[in-house]
C-alpha positions as CSV (number, residue, x, y, z in Angstrom):
1,M,-15.6,175.0,79.3
2,N,-18.4,177.4,79.9
3,S,-18.9,180.4,77.6
4,Y,-20.6,182.6,80.2
5,T,-19.1,186.1,80.7
6,I,-19.1,187.5,84.2
7,L,-18.6,191.1,85.3
8,V,-17.3,191.8,88.6
9,V,-17.3,195.4,89.9
10,D,-15.7,196.5,93.2
11,D,-13.8,199.5,94.2
12,E,-11.4,197.3,96.1
13,T,-8.7,195.6,94.0
14,S,-8.2,193.0,96.5
15,V,-11.8,191.9,96.2
16,L,-11.5,191.7,92.4
17,N,-8.4,189.6,92.6
18,A,-9.9,187.3,95.1
19,I,-12.9,186.6,93.1
20,N,-10.6,186.1,90.0
21,R,-8.7,183.6,91.8
22,A,-11.9,181.8,93.0
23,F,-13.2,181.4,89.4
24,R,-9.9,180.8,87.6
25,K,-10.7,177.1,87.1
26,E,-14.3,177.5,86.4
27,G,-13.9,178.4,82.7
28,Y,-15.9,181.5,82.9
29,N,-14.8,184.8,81.0
30,I,-14.2,187.2,84.0
31,L,-14.2,190.9,83.5
32,M,-13.2,193.1,86.2
33,S,-13.7,196.9,87.0
34,D,-13.2,199.1,90.0
35,N,-15.3,201.9,88.6
36,P,-18.9,201.5,87.8
37,A,-18.9,204.1,85.0
38,D,-16.0,202.1,83.3
39,A,-18.1,198.9,84.0
40,L,-21.2,200.3,82.2
41,N,-18.9,201.0,79.1
42,L,-17.8,197.4,79.3
43,I,-21.4,196.3,79.3
44,K,-21.9,198.3,76.2
45,E,-19.2,196.6,74.4
46,Q,-19.5,193.0,75.5
47,Y,-22.4,190.7,76.1
48,V,-22.5,190.1,79.9
49,H,-24.4,187.1,81.3
50,L,-23.9,187.8,85.1
51,I,-23.0,190.9,87.0
52,I,-21.5,190.8,90.6
53,S,-21.3,194.3,92.2
54,D,-20.2,195.9,95.3
55,Y,-22.9,197.6,97.3
56,R,-20.9,200.6,98.6
57,M,-18.6,202.4,96.2
58,P,-17.6,205.9,96.1
59,D,-18.8,207.3,92.8
60,M,-21.9,205.3,92.3
61,D,-23.5,202.7,94.8
62,G,-24.2,199.2,93.6
63,V,-28.0,199.6,93.3
64,T,-27.6,202.7,91.1
65,F,-25.0,200.9,88.9
66,L,-27.1,197.7,88.6
67,R,-30.3,199.8,87.7
68,E,-28.2,201.4,84.9
69,A,-26.8,198.1,83.9
70,M,-30.4,196.6,83.6
71,K,-31.2,199.2,81.0
72,L,-28.2,198.0,79.0
73,R,-28.4,194.4,79.5
74,P,-31.9,193.4,80.8
75,D,-31.3,189.7,80.6
76,A,-28.2,189.7,82.7
77,I,-28.4,188.2,86.3
78,R,-27.6,190.7,89.0
79,I,-25.9,190.0,92.4
80,I,-24.9,192.3,95.1
81,L,-21.8,191.4,97.2
82,S,-21.3,193.5,100.2
83,G,-20.3,193.7,103.8
84,Y,-23.1,196.2,104.3
85,A,-26.2,194.0,105.1
86,D,-28.7,196.4,106.4
87,S,-32.3,195.0,105.6
88,S,-33.5,198.4,104.0
89,A,-30.5,198.2,101.7
90,I,-31.3,194.7,100.7
91,I,-35.0,195.6,99.9
92,S,-33.9,198.7,97.8
93,A,-31.4,196.5,96.0
94,I,-34.0,193.9,95.1
95,N,-36.7,196.4,94.2
96,D,-34.7,199.1,92.4
97,G,-32.0,197.2,90.8
98,G,-33.7,193.9,89.9
99,I,-31.3,192.0,92.0
100,Y,-31.3,188.2,92.0
101,K,-29.3,187.7,95.3
102,F,-27.7,189.8,98.1
103,L,-24.5,188.0,99.4
104,T,-22.3,189.2,102.2
105,K,-18.7,189.7,102.6
106,P,-16.4,188.0,103.5
107,W,-17.7,184.9,101.4
108,E,-16.8,181.2,101.2
109,D,-15.6,180.5,97.6
110,D,-17.8,177.3,97.5
111,I,-21.0,178.9,98.3
112,L,-20.2,181.9,96.0
113,K,-19.4,179.4,93.2
114,A,-22.6,177.5,94.0
115,E,-24.7,180.9,93.9
116,V,-23.1,181.8,90.5
117,R,-24.1,178.4,89.1
118,H,-27.5,178.8,90.3
119,A,-27.8,182.4,89.0
120,L,-26.4,181.1,85.5
121,E,-28.9,178.4,85.5
122,R,-31.6,181.0,86.1
123,Y,-30.2,182.9,83.1
124,E,-30.5,179.7,80.9
125,L,-34.1,179.2,82.1
126,K,-35.1,182.9,81.4
127,S,-33.4,182.6,78.1
128,A,-35.2,179.3,77.2
129,N,-38.4,181.0,78.3
130,K,-37.8,183.9,76.0
131,R,-36.9,181.8,73.1
132,L,-40.1,179.8,73.6
133,L,-42.2,183.1,73.8
134,D,-40.3,184.3,70.8
135,D,-41.0,181.0,68.8
136,V,-44.6,181.1,70.0
137,K,-44.9,184.7,68.9
138,K,-43.4,183.9,65.5
139,Q,-45.7,180.9,64.9
140,N,-48.7,183.0,66.0
141,D,-47.6,185.6,63.5
142,E,-47.0,183.1,60.7
143,L,-50.5,181.4,61.7
144,K,-52.1,184.9,61.7
145,N,-50.6,185.8,58.2
146,T,-51.7,182.2,56.9
147,N,-55.2,182.7,58.3
148,L,-55.3,186.1,56.6
149,L,-54.4,184.6,53.4
150,L,-56.9,181.8,53.9
151,S,-59.6,184.3,54.7
152,E,-58.8,186.2,51.5
153,K,-59.1,183.0,49.6
154,V,-62.2,182.0,51.3
155,E,-63.7,185.4,50.5
156,E,-62.7,184.9,46.8
157,I,-64.4,181.6,46.8
158,Q,-67.5,182.9,48.7
159,E,-67.8,185.7,46.0
160,S,-67.7,183.2,43.1
161,V,-70.2,181.0,44.9
162,I,-72.5,183.9,45.5
163,S,-72.2,184.7,41.8
164,T,-73.2,181.2,41.0
165,V,-76.1,181.4,43.5
166,E,-77.3,184.7,41.7
167,M,-77.0,183.2,38.3
168,L,-78.9,179.9,39.3
169,G,-81.6,182.0,40.9
170,Y,-82.0,184.2,37.9
171,L,-82.3,181.1,35.6
172,S,-84.9,179.5,37.9
173,R,-87.0,182.7,37.7
174,E,-86.7,182.9,34.0
175,K,-88.8,179.8,33.9
176,Y,-91.8,182.1,34.7
177,T,-93.3,184.7,32.4
178,C,-92.6,187.2,35.1
179,I,-89.6,187.7,37.2
180,P,-90.3,188.8,40.9
181,T,-89.4,192.5,41.3
182,N,-87.8,192.7,44.7
183,V,-85.6,189.6,45.3
184,E,-83.3,191.6,47.8
185,A,-86.4,192.6,49.9
186,L,-87.2,189.0,50.2
187,D,-83.6,188.2,51.3
188,L,-83.6,190.9,53.9
189,M,-87.1,189.6,55.2
190,S,-85.7,186.1,55.5
191,Q,-82.7,187.1,57.3
192,E,-84.7,189.4,59.8
193,I,-86.9,186.4,60.5
194,G,-84.1,184.0,60.8
195,R,-82.4,186.3,63.3
196,K,-85.6,186.5,65.4
197,M,-85.8,182.8,65.4
198,G,-82.4,182.4,66.8
199,L,-80.6,181.1,63.8
200,D,-76.7,181.1,64.0
201,D,-74.3,182.5,61.3
202,A,-74.3,179.0,59.5
203,D,-78.0,178.7,59.5
204,L,-78.4,182.3,58.1
205,K,-76.1,181.6,55.4
206,N,-78.0,178.5,54.5
207,L,-81.3,180.6,54.6
208,Y,-79.9,183.1,52.3
209,I,-78.8,180.5,49.7
210,A,-82.2,178.5,50.0
211,T,-84.2,181.7,49.8
212,R,-82.4,182.6,46.6
213,L,-82.4,179.1,45.1
214,H,-85.5,177.4,46.5
215,D,-87.0,177.3,43.1
216,V,-83.8,176.5,41.1
217,G,-85.3,173.0,40.4
218,N,-87.7,174.7,38.0
219,I,-84.8,174.5,35.5
220,G,-85.6,170.9,35.3
221,I,-89.4,171.2,34.7
222,D,-91.0,171.8,31.3
223,S,-91.5,175.6,30.8
224,A,-95.0,174.9,29.2
225,I,-96.2,173.6,32.5
226,L,-94.7,176.6,34.6
227,K,-96.1,179.2,32.2
228,K,-99.7,177.3,31.8
229,N,-102.5,179.7,32.1
230,G,-104.9,177.7,33.9
231,P,-105.2,174.5,36.6
232,L,-102.5,171.9,36.2
233,T,-103.5,168.3,35.6
234,P,-102.5,165.6,38.3
235,E,-99.6,164.7,35.9
236,E,-98.5,168.1,35.7
237,R,-98.8,168.8,39.4
238,S,-96.7,165.8,40.0
239,E,-94.1,167.0,37.6
240,V,-94.0,170.4,39.4
241,E,-93.6,168.8,42.7
242,K,-90.4,167.3,41.8
243,H,-88.7,170.8,41.6
244,P,-87.6,170.7,45.3
245,V,-85.7,167.4,44.8
246,I,-84.1,168.6,41.5
247,G,-83.1,171.8,43.2
248,A,-81.4,170.0,46.1
249,S,-79.4,167.9,43.6
250,I,-78.4,171.0,41.6
251,I,-77.2,172.7,44.8
252,S,-75.4,169.7,46.2
253,F,-72.9,170.1,43.3
254,L,-71.7,173.3,45.1
255,K,-69.0,172.2,47.6
256,G,-70.0,172.8,51.0
257,F,-73.6,173.6,50.3
258,D,-75.0,170.0,51.3
259,E,-77.0,171.7,54.2
260,A,-78.4,174.4,52.0
261,A,-79.3,171.7,49.5
262,R,-81.3,169.8,52.3
263,M,-83.1,173.1,53.1
264,V,-84.2,173.5,49.6
265,R,-85.4,169.9,49.4
266,Y,-87.8,170.3,52.2
267,H,-89.1,173.8,51.5
268,H,-92.6,172.5,50.2
269,E,-93.2,170.5,53.4
270,Y,-96.3,171.6,55.2
271,F,-96.4,172.1,59.0
272,D,-99.2,169.7,59.3
273,G,-97.4,166.9,57.2
274,T,-99.4,167.3,54.0
275,G,-96.6,168.6,52.0
276,Y,-93.9,167.2,49.7
277,P,-91.6,165.5,48.8
278,E,-91.5,163.3,52.0
279,G,-94.6,164.6,54.2
280,L,-92.4,165.8,57.1
281,K,-94.4,167.5,59.9
282,G,-93.8,170.2,62.5
283,D,-90.4,170.3,63.9
284,K,-89.2,167.4,61.7
285,I,-89.1,170.0,58.9
286,P,-85.8,172.0,59.2
287,I,-86.4,175.6,60.5
288,V,-84.8,177.2,57.3
289,S,-87.2,175.1,55.2
290,R,-90.2,176.4,57.2
291,I,-89.0,180.0,56.9
292,V,-88.4,179.5,53.2
293,H,-91.7,177.9,52.4
294,F,-93.6,180.6,53.9
295,L,-91.8,183.2,52.1
296,D,-92.2,181.3,48.8
297,V,-95.9,181.4,49.3
298,Y,-95.8,185.1,50.3
299,D,-93.7,185.9,47.2
300,S,-96.2,183.9,45.0
301,L,-99.2,185.8,46.4
302,T,-97.6,189.1,45.9
303,S,-96.3,188.5,42.4
304,T,-97.9,188.2,39.0
305,R,-98.3,184.6,38.0
306,P,-99.2,183.1,34.5
307,Y,-102.4,181.9,36.0
308,R,-103.5,185.2,38.1
309,P,-102.3,188.7,38.9
310,A,-100.7,189.7,42.2
311,M,-103.3,189.6,45.1
312,A,-104.4,192.4,47.2
313,E,-103.0,192.9,50.6
314,G,-106.0,192.1,52.6
315,D,-106.4,188.7,50.7
316,I,-102.7,188.0,51.1
317,Y,-102.9,188.3,54.8
318,R,-106.1,186.4,55.0
319,I,-104.6,183.4,53.2
320,L,-101.5,183.4,55.1
321,D,-103.4,183.4,58.3
322,E,-105.6,180.5,57.0
323,G,-102.3,178.5,56.6
324,R,-101.4,179.0,60.4
325,G,-100.7,175.4,61.7
326,T,-101.4,173.7,58.6
327,M,-99.2,175.0,55.9
328,F,-97.1,177.3,58.0
329,D,-95.2,177.0,61.4
330,P,-97.4,179.5,63.5
331,L,-94.1,181.1,64.9
332,V,-92.7,181.9,61.5
333,L,-96.0,183.5,60.6
334,D,-96.1,185.5,63.8
335,I,-92.5,186.7,63.3
336,F,-93.3,187.5,59.7
337,L,-96.1,189.7,60.9
338,E,-94.0,191.3,63.4
339,V,-91.3,192.1,60.8
340,I,-93.9,193.5,58.2
341,K,-95.5,195.8,60.9
342,K,-92.0,197.0,61.8
343,A,-91.0,197.7,58.2
344,S,-94.3,199.6,57.4
């Protein structure tokens, strides 16, 4: 037995009785009405899957009736059954009433039954599609909520990591007798250079971390060496040159910071291959490391150190330019000068 409800609306009782007889053995729940207004009340009270309506009725024509019925039961399939087969009427019915089929009187029962089966199959297809869309929407909403929760969790983790970065950076600077006065300005400068060099968001994040933590390896260096007021011995110099590797090892303990650790490891490589710890040259040096190396030197020149005061501006730019192509990537130097000029 089928569980579909079919509403038949026609002002002629003989038509209603004929359709009722035709579908008596089909197992449908057949509702009948000879008045469109009464039929609309039936639709309000019961769920209807299929509506078959006459076209010409005295109080309300079929298209008007089906248009109102569509407002009440938009999912119901609508069929016009009429002896009036004017083409303009058919077009009006399809456009205005959302009609699935326009069938003519008199009808053959087998054909009418087949059309009803096809109409109900269409109803099932539409219902299945709607359920699928509803399921997809529900899943998307759930996924959106999950992503929102994950995003909030990631933000919490990132805040915690940033706090760790700040703390480690502070500890590394404490190894000197003087702490640089404008770390934030160095961050802003590094980000501006990175953007102008075409770094993506991931590399800009690594650049921020590496800029803050490039000297974190100083934590593992004897403070007496870092604060020495005078030239370093070869042994002391060798000890200091361990700090990029120590720093990379420290940062690698932060989950997800492997790439930032690599950037720190190579931030003392020189563009001409004479740097340390591995003597990388040119493009073999990660671009983030090239930027950090340049800013590290710039920070050193502009800050007071145990062995000398901060240098004059003219001397700073002379030394930086002397390092073009040897210590520094020329492109990084040029973009730095562009950034400084813009900021001044």
